[in-house]
N, C-alpha and C positions, 0 to 999 in steps of 0.2 A: 367067320363072317366079320365085317368091318362095321357093322352095328346101323342105327339111321342116320341119314344126313341130318346137320343143321336144318336145311329147309325145308325137310319132310317133316321134322319134328313141328317146326314151326307152324305149317299147313295144318297140323293135327289139331294142335293146340286152337287154333282159328276156327276150325271147325267145332272143337268142343266148345268154343265162348260161344259161337254162333247159336248151338242148341240149346247154350244154358240161356242165353238172353231169348230166346223163344219160347221158354218155359215159364219165364218170369214177367215178360212184356210181350204177350200173343199182341200180331200186329193183324188186325182184320179190315179188308180195304174193304170200302163199302160198295155193294153191288149197285151197277147200273140195269134201266129198263131197257127194253130195247127201241123208247124214244127218246134216250139220251137225259133222262131225269133220273136222278138217284132213286133207287128203290125205297130208300129210307122214308123219303117224303111223300112217298105213295103209299106208305106201308097201312096207313090207315083203309085204304080201300079194298086191301088184298085181304082174304080169309087166311086167318091162323094157322100155320102147319103143325102136324103133330109130330112131337120129338120121340123118335124111336130110342128105347132105354136097352141100352146092351143089357144081355141076359149076362150071370154070373159066370156058364161057360166061355161066353164071347170075351170077359172080361181077363178071365184068368188065361187063355189063352193068348190076349193080346200083352199081358204083361209077361208072360214066359217067353214068347217072342224078343221082348224087350232085351231079357238076360241072355238070350242067345250069344252076345258079342263078347260075354265072360268067356265063353269057352274058347273064343277064336282070336281072341286078343293077347299075343303075350305079354308077359309082364317087361317093363320097360328097363328095368337095371339091367335083367340079363344081355337084353338086346344091346344096350348100351356098352357091355363089357365082351362083345362077342361071342356069347354062348350059341352053343348050336343047338338048336329045336327046343329054345326055350319053353318052359313051362306056359301053361297060361293064366289068366287071372281066376278061372273057376278052379284049375288044380292048386292053386294056393290056398282058395277057400274052401276046398274040401277036406285038405288036411290039417288046415287049422281049427275045422269042426271036430273034427276027431280028436284033435290036442285037446280043445276045449271039456270034451267030455270025459277025457282021462284025468287031466289036471284037476278039474272040479272035485275030483274024490279026491284027491287030498288036502282038498280045502273045504269040509264038510259045511262051514258056514255059509257057504254061497248056493244060488241057486244053479243048478247044473244045468237044468233045459234052459235058462235065460243063457247062460253062457255059451250053448250050442248055437242059440237063436243069432246071438249076437257076431257069432264067426260067421254064419250063413248071409248075413246083411252086412257086415262092414263095410266091402267092397262094393257092394251092389252100385252106387250111384257111379261107376265105374264102366260099367254098360252101356253108358251114353256120354261119358265126358273122358272118357279112357284113362291110363294108368301116369298119372301126373305127377312127377318125383321131386323133390327138391332142387334139382338141378336144371329144371325147366325153368324158362322166363316167367313164371307164373307168381307172386305173392300168395302166401299162406291166407290171406282174407278173401284174394279172387278165388282161389281153389276152393275155399271152405262155403262160399258162396253161388259157385259152378253146382259143385255136387250136392249142396240144399236144395238147390232149381231143381237139377235132377232128380231126386228122392220126393219132391213135390210131385213132380210130374207122374212117377211112378205109381204113389199114392192114390193119384187121379186117376189113373188107368185101373189099377186095381180095385179102387173103390173100398171105404172100411168095412164094408159088410164081410169081405173077404180078407181082410188083416192090413188094408193100407195103411190107416192109422197106427197099427204096431209096429211093421215096417220101419215106417220113417221115425217113430218115436225111439226106436230100439238101434238106427243108424245115429241119432243125434245122441242117445246114451253113451256109446260107443265113442265119438269126436269129442264129445265132453270130458270122457275117460274121470268121471268123479265115483261112479259107484264101485263099490269092491269087485263085482264082476267085469267091468268094464279096465278094469286096472289090470285084471289076469289076461283080458283080451289084448290090449296092448303088451302085454310081455309075450304073449304067443304070437303075436304079428311078429314079433322083432325075432323070436324062436324059430319060427318056421321059415324066414329068411335065411336066418343063418346054418340050418340045418341044409338046405337045399344049397347054398352055397360051398357047402361042404361037398355037399354029393357031385357039384359040377366040377368041383379042384379035383376029385378024386377020378371022376370019370373023364375027364376032357384036359386035366394037366395043367389050369390056371391055377393062376395067385388071385384070389379074390377075397383079399383079405381086409380092403375095404369096409365090404360090410360086417365083419365081426369087429373091427376098430369103430365102428359109427354104432354100435350097439353097447360095447362093452361100458358097466357100471352103471346102466340105464334099467335096468331089470327092478319092478317094485314089488313084487311078490316072490315069496318064500319058492315056491314050484318056479318061479320064471327063473330065479337066483342059481336055485339047484339044478336047474335043466340045462342053462348056460353051461354052469360048470362040468355036466356031463358033455355036451357038446363039443366044448372048446377041449375041452381033456384028452378025447377021443381023437380029434383033429390035431393034438399038437403029438399025440402019440405015433399017428402015421404020417408026420413031416418029413 
């Protein structure tokens, strides 16, 4: 496949920006009465309306529907490199969650449960804004704001009683990359990518060296460095 055209990528990014803007700056048009007078001016004459509060079940289902795009959106890097039938964002997140469960065992000082949660949450904002890469015409600051706004929307949809605050906090922990757990997860994000790159190379005869070169020397944890050496070593043997 030839990948996605620049025009199509630009349209997708514009839609993502629009969604993020609607989250951070909701626009409410003043409703008008049938007599041409803004309803806001006549509100004192109207009886207050009861606000319906969504049930926990409704909040949960609404939130889970939001995440459906993770299952259907292919990872941009593979699309841009013409990979046939590229994995989805959810595919990447699932294997990364397994990696977190396993890798944390070799670093007993870490909170294993939090590592798995970070893996499950780290790309959650992409359900709304899509998979934005460093090659897209979006600055790091703009990307961070778009994704932060998306996480705020998800928190509002789910509600704090069902974990909305925790999900947003975990996402910021991963993005900040300061805690030992988040440093491991940053390594695993890159490791899962180069594992997948090697699998696509072997299955489709592609040269995806760029992904290995972009991550070389950037691993922060003992587990990350050891796993990178194992993955790269196996790739070199089959080259």
